[in-house]
MARGU-43330 format. One record per residue (C-alpha): chain; x, z, y. Coordinates in nm, 3 decimals, padded with zeros to 5 digits, m for minus. Layout:
A/X/Z/Y
...
REM end
This chain:
A/m00.007/m00.009/00.009
A/00.107/m00.102/00.345
A/00.203/00.201/00.562
A/00.130/00.030/00.844
A/m00.237/m00.004/00.684
A/m00.344/00.316/00.565
A/m00.741/00.359/00.560
A/m00.776/00.694/00.396
A/m01.193/00.649/00.440
A/m01.186/01.066/00.412
A/m00.941/01.122/00.144
A/m00.884/01.479/00.088
A/m00.614/01.734/00.051
A/m00.445/02.056/00.106
A/m00.215/02.146/00.450
A/00.016/02.294/00.157
A/00.032/02.687/00.110
A/m00.184/02.850/m00.135
A/m00.178/03.229/m00.202
A/m00.060/03.178/m00.562
A/00.254/03.255/m00.681
A/00.271/03.116/m01.022
A/00.321/02.743/m01.000
A/00.137/02.586/m01.279
A/m00.183/02.834/m01.156
A/m00.146/02.668/m00.815
A/m00.096/02.331/m00.959
A/m00.426/02.332/m01.170
A/m00.643/02.409/m00.869
A/m00.494/02.133/m00.625
A/m00.499/01.890/m00.910
A/m00.894/01.980/m00.996
A/m01.000/01.931/m00.617
A/m00.775/01.686/m00.459
A/m00.677/01.528/m00.741
A/m00.635/01.169/m00.499
A/m00.377/01.290/m00.260
A/m00.247/01.628/m00.466
A/00.022/01.811/m00.255
A/00.302/02.027/m00.366
A/00.194/02.392/m00.355
A/00.367/02.628/m00.100
A/00.427/02.981/m00.235
A/00.443/03.252/00.055
A/00.371/03.497/m00.162
A/00.648/03.440/m00.383
A/00.935/03.553/m00.121
A/01.095/03.474/00.179
A/01.283/03.177/00.008
A/00.925/03.042/00.027
A/00.824/03.149/00.313
A/00.756/02.901/00.632
A/01.056/03.004/00.806
A/01.279/03.071/00.581
A/01.189/02.709/00.343
A/01.343/02.455/00.476
A/01.710/02.615/00.631
A/01.897/02.611/00.316
A/02.153/02.385/00.419
A/02.188/02.583/00.690
A/02.231/02.947/00.519
A/02.433/02.781/00.216
A/02.668/02.650/00.522
A/02.679/03.031/00.687
A/02.535/02.877/01.038
A/02.240/03.069/00.959
A/02.255/03.421/00.806
A/02.026/03.622/00.562
A/01.705/03.404/00.500
A/01.493/03.731/00.520
A/01.619/03.780/00.885
A/01.705/03.441/00.981
A/01.923/03.416/01.291
A/02.170/03.149/01.420
A/02.517/03.342/01.324
A/02.746/03.193/01.668
A/02.931/03.495/01.725
A/03.105/03.411/01.372
A/03.538/03.373/01.424
A/03.507/03.012/01.281
A/03.188/02.857/01.437
A/03.317/02.582/01.507
A/03.425/02.491/01.179
A/03.075/02.556/01.011
A/02.950/02.349/01.262
A/03.179/02.057/01.202
A/03.107/02.062/00.878
A/02.731/02.061/00.962
A/02.725/01.732/01.143
A/03.006/01.587/00.885
A/02.735/01.631/00.621
A/02.448/01.525/00.852
A/02.629/01.188/00.914
A/02.683/01.130/00.506
A/02.355/01.200/00.503
A/02.238/00.937/00.767
A/02.471/00.655/00.616
A/02.306/00.684/00.290
A/02.512/00.952/00.055
A/02.255/01.071/m00.203
A/02.503/01.350/m00.241
A/02.541/01.464/00.097
A/02.113/01.392/00.140
A/02.061/01.653/m00.139
A/02.217/01.929/00.048
A/01.908/01.923/00.293
A/01.733/01.998/00.018
A/01.541/02.310/m00.094
A/01.724/02.621/m00.263
A/01.625/02.695/m00.657
A/01.369/02.938/m00.526
A/01.223/02.815/m00.232
A/01.184/02.478/m00.403
A/01.000/02.608/m00.724
A/00.618/02.494/m00.637
A/00.764/02.095/m00.512
A/00.975/02.115/m00.844
A/00.698/02.194/m01.076
A/00.500/01.927/m00.876
A/00.764/01.685/m00.952
A/00.788/01.759/m01.283
A/00.452/01.782/m01.364
A/00.412/01.444/m01.209
A/00.692/01.318/m01.458
A/00.547/01.452/m01.742
A/00.197/01.398/m01.682
A/00.191/01.109/m01.435
A/00.035/01.018/m01.127
A/m00.350/01.018/m01.315
A/m00.606/00.923/m01.009
A/m00.362/00.991/m00.740
A/m00.376/00.704/m00.469
A/m00.145/00.913/m00.266
A/00.115/01.226/m00.306
A/00.139/01.498/00.036
A/00.436/01.694/00.107
A/00.508/01.928/00.408
A/00.819/02.080/00.641
A/00.800/02.325/00.920
A/00.834/02.191/01.257
A/01.121/02.212/01.522
A/00.915/02.396/01.781
A/00.783/02.689/01.575
A/01.105/02.797/01.363
A/01.308/02.727/01.716
A/01.140/02.994/01.857
A/01.108/03.271/01.562
A/01.477/03.192/01.424
A/01.721/03.358/01.710
A/02.059/03.359/01.872
A/02.281/03.661/01.825
A/02.100/03.770/02.180
A/01.793/03.760/01.960
A/01.683/03.498/02.212
A/01.492/03.150/02.029
A/01.730/02.938/01.953
A/01.484/02.649/02.074
A/01.593/02.691/02.444
A/01.981/02.680/02.322
A/02.038/02.254/02.317
A/02.320/02.307/02.002
A/02.103/02.493/01.825
A/01.782/02.320/01.853
A/01.980/02.019/01.789
A/02.113/02.154/01.446
A/01.755/02.249/01.355
A/01.627/01.896/01.407
A/01.869/01.690/01.223
A/01.825/01.957/00.926
A/01.439/01.899/00.936
A/01.492/01.523/01.004
A/01.669/01.491/00.693
A/01.489/01.744/00.514
A/01.227/01.539/00.561
A/01.375/01.188/00.443
A/01.496/01.409/00.126
A/01.160/01.524/00.044
A/00.976/01.170/00.121
A/01.224/01.003/m00.114
A/01.213/01.258/m00.366
A/00.789/01.210/m00.418
A/00.887/00.839/m00.352
A/01.025/00.804/m00.659
A/00.656/00.872/m00.836
A/00.574/00.475/m00.697
A/00.296/00.566/m00.481
A/00.252/00.624/m00.080
A/00.412/00.969/00.045
A/00.252/01.134/00.325
A/00.494/01.391/00.476
A/00.323/01.605/00.732
A/00.518/01.804/00.973
A/00.341/02.123/01.060
A/00.424/02.287/01.410
A/00.184/02.530/01.493
A/00.347/02.632/01.830
A/00.285/02.314/01.960
A/m00.036/02.479/02.102
A/00.206/02.612/02.401
A/00.272/02.295/02.541
A/00.181/02.328/02.878
A/00.091/02.692/02.875
A/00.222/02.904/03.166
A/00.388/03.099/02.950
A/00.592/02.804/02.795
A/00.631/02.612/03.125
A/01.040/02.535/03.028
A/00.916/02.321/02.752
A/00.955/01.921/02.790
A/00.717/01.683/02.655
A/00.926/01.425/02.626
A/01.212/01.623/02.430
A/00.952/01.720/02.209
A/00.832/01.379/02.132
A/01.230/01.283/02.082
A/01.255/01.554/01.862
A/00.952/01.468/01.651
A/01.012/01.135/01.688
A/01.366/01.196/01.520
A/01.163/01.367/01.197
A/00.943/01.078/01.130
A/01.199/00.820/01.177
A/01.355/00.989/00.884
A/01.039/00.998/00.668
A/00.967/00.642/00.766
A/01.350/00.521/00.663
A/01.200/00.628/00.305
A/00.878/00.388/00.375
A/00.680/00.736/00.413
A/00.355/00.824/00.604
A/00.448/01.070/00.861
A/00.227/01.289/01.052
A/00.181/01.610/01.230
A/m00.057/01.922/01.161
A/m00.123/02.221/01.444
A/m00.393/02.465/01.381
A/m00.455/02.501/01.738
A/m00.583/02.306/02.038
A/m00.334/02.174/02.210
A/m00.248/01.831/02.426
A/m00.301/01.573/02.155
A/m00.170/01.296/02.391
A/00.190/01.421/02.299
A/00.106/01.378/01.907
A/m00.087/01.016/02.021
A/00.237/00.917/02.223
A/00.510/00.955/01.934
A/00.545/00.786/01.637
A/00.293/01.009/01.450
A/00.111/00.798/01.239
A/m00.148/01.126/01.133
A/m00.290/01.439/01.326
A/m00.400/01.706/01.163
A/m00.615/01.906/01.366
A/m00.844/02.253/01.330
A/m01.160/02.024/01.344
A/m01.362/02.373/01.304
A/m01.272/02.621/01.591
A/m01.101/02.363/01.806
A/m01.277/02.053/01.834
A/m01.341/02.041/02.222
A/m00.948/02.025/02.249
A/m00.977/01.674/02.078
A/m01.299/01.594/02.264
A/m01.151/01.631/02.620
A/m00.903/01.324/02.505
A/m01.154/01.071/02.341
A/m01.015/00.780/02.526
A/m00.653/00.856/02.416
A/m00.800/00.917/02.032
A/m00.930/00.571/02.050
A/m00.625/00.431/02.179
A/m00.440/00.597/01.877
A/m00.718/00.499/01.614
A/m00.673/00.138/01.752
A/m00.278/00.123/01.715
A/m00.331/00.272/01.293
A/m00.343/00.671/01.364
A/m00.568/00.843/01.148
A/m00.728/01.191/01.224
A/m00.703/01.448/00.992
A/m00.994/01.666/00.989
A/m00.945/02.069/00.922
A/m01.297/02.074/00.852
A/m01.320/02.402/00.608
A/m01.278/02.710/00.794
A/m00.931/02.934/00.627
A/m01.107/03.250/00.722
A/m01.378/03.457/00.637
A/m01.631/03.212/00.783
A/m01.565/03.019/00.503
A/m01.825/03.227/00.270
A/m02.105/03.103/00.533
A/m02.073/02.747/00.469
A/m02.178/02.477/00.240
A/m02.112/02.161/00.205
A/m02.425/02.069/00.347
A/m02.328/02.248/00.657
A/m02.003/02.131/00.712
A/m02.108/01.757/00.643
A/m02.398/01.814/00.902
A/m02.103/01.995/01.128
A/m01.841/01.647/01.095
A/m02.138/01.425/01.122
A/m02.244/01.585/01.477
A/m01.878/01.554/01.543
A/m01.808/01.209/01.464
A/m02.143/01.154/01.706
A/m01.998/01.318/01.972
A/m01.664/01.174/01.991
A/m01.854/00.810/01.935
A/m02.022/00.920/02.286
A/m01.721/00.948/02.422
A/m01.644/00.628/02.369
A/m01.459/00.631/02.032
A/m01.498/00.313/01.776
A/m01.731/00.485/01.512
A/m01.577/00.221/01.215
A/m01.210/00.287/01.315
A/m01.276/00.635/01.315
A/m01.490/00.647/00.985
A/m01.251/00.440/00.795
A/m00.906/00.587/00.946
A/m01.020/00.987/00.853
A/m00.894/01.240/00.657
A/m01.045/01.602/00.559
A/m00.818/01.925/00.536
A/m00.871/02.289/00.539
A/m00.822/02.416/00.895
A/m00.485/02.552/00.832
A/m00.305/02.632/00.466
A/m00.456/02.903/00.259
A/m00.154/03.127/00.136
A/m00.234/03.466/00.341
A/m00.576/03.436/00.197
A/m00.729/03.590/m00.138
A/m00.734/03.331/m00.442
A/m01.118/03.325/m00.464
A/m01.170/03.248/m00.128
A/m00.872/02.965/m00.153
A/m01.051/02.847/m00.483
A/m01.398/02.872/m00.253
A/m01.261/02.632/00.064
A/m01.048/02.378/m00.172
A/m01.444/02.376/m00.382
A/m01.588/02.340/m00.018
A/m01.336/02.065/00.080
A/m01.377/01.843/m00.278
A/m01.735/01.846/m00.233
A/m01.712/01.740/00.117
A/m01.519/01.455/00.093
A/m01.703/01.298/m00.235
A/m01.984/01.328/m00.012
A/m01.821/01.127/00.298
A/m01.601/00.897/00.077
A/m01.987/00.769/m00.026
A/m02.089/00.729/00.370
A/m01.855/00.469/00.376
REM end
């Protein structure tokens, strides 16, 4: 399937995290509920190496650039910091130039990649079944950069050098992950989860530079595109979505349950995004206790009303229906298993019903 001719027609997939600690149990849920676009399970309850913050930093920890994964911090005070940086940039250049050995250094640690490796093994042993896409994910540079500090407890995102190291790390991780999943000969969706982007434009984040953010995200998207993957972004809050519409992201995944208004006011920009082939991924199933109060029927009604409201504001309905995906509003890794199961069940039912309307 041509990456630039992607028409998902309300295809369903997960955001990434699930509450299980056992990979096989998590994969059973995923294959049952989102079999057309299964994703590997992120298992945050398995420990720090599988957390949203630590999971994608393996190369930096192995290189001694970042300290303990349980308390990630750039070790700029070390006397051999320059040597460590030189080694990192040499490794990065080798990876960019096509060295598989160098690229693999940007992959997961053994524990951090447990869910990913279990997914790949499952695909190897059982095939892709009815899947038409495979989906992966990684954390975004702004969120990580705000969480990981330097020696003065200052967010590393505000240090140009440390930010550059993070972006390059994520770029090659995204490329490595996309390349691994592409071996199963299905199109690969690779989502960058960067909830920190909600702060762009807010007074508390006034120093953030929009163009720099787009450039950093594009660097990661280019790594995905080099491996013929489909790049996207997930943000589970309201934001200025034009930042993503103006980037090389092909999919924008938003919390449509709680933050529809933030998309509604940008209907004209959304329509332009759809015209250039962009995909709107609706996080239509809430990932909190409100999910117990919803049914597939109530969520379909909500989604149809949201579509009608966007069409009323000038969005092309045919494009919107052809170029929409469905997900939970966020990951389910912090929830109880029964609630996560319920959310995936609702998603499955809504997706089946909506695909019947196209």
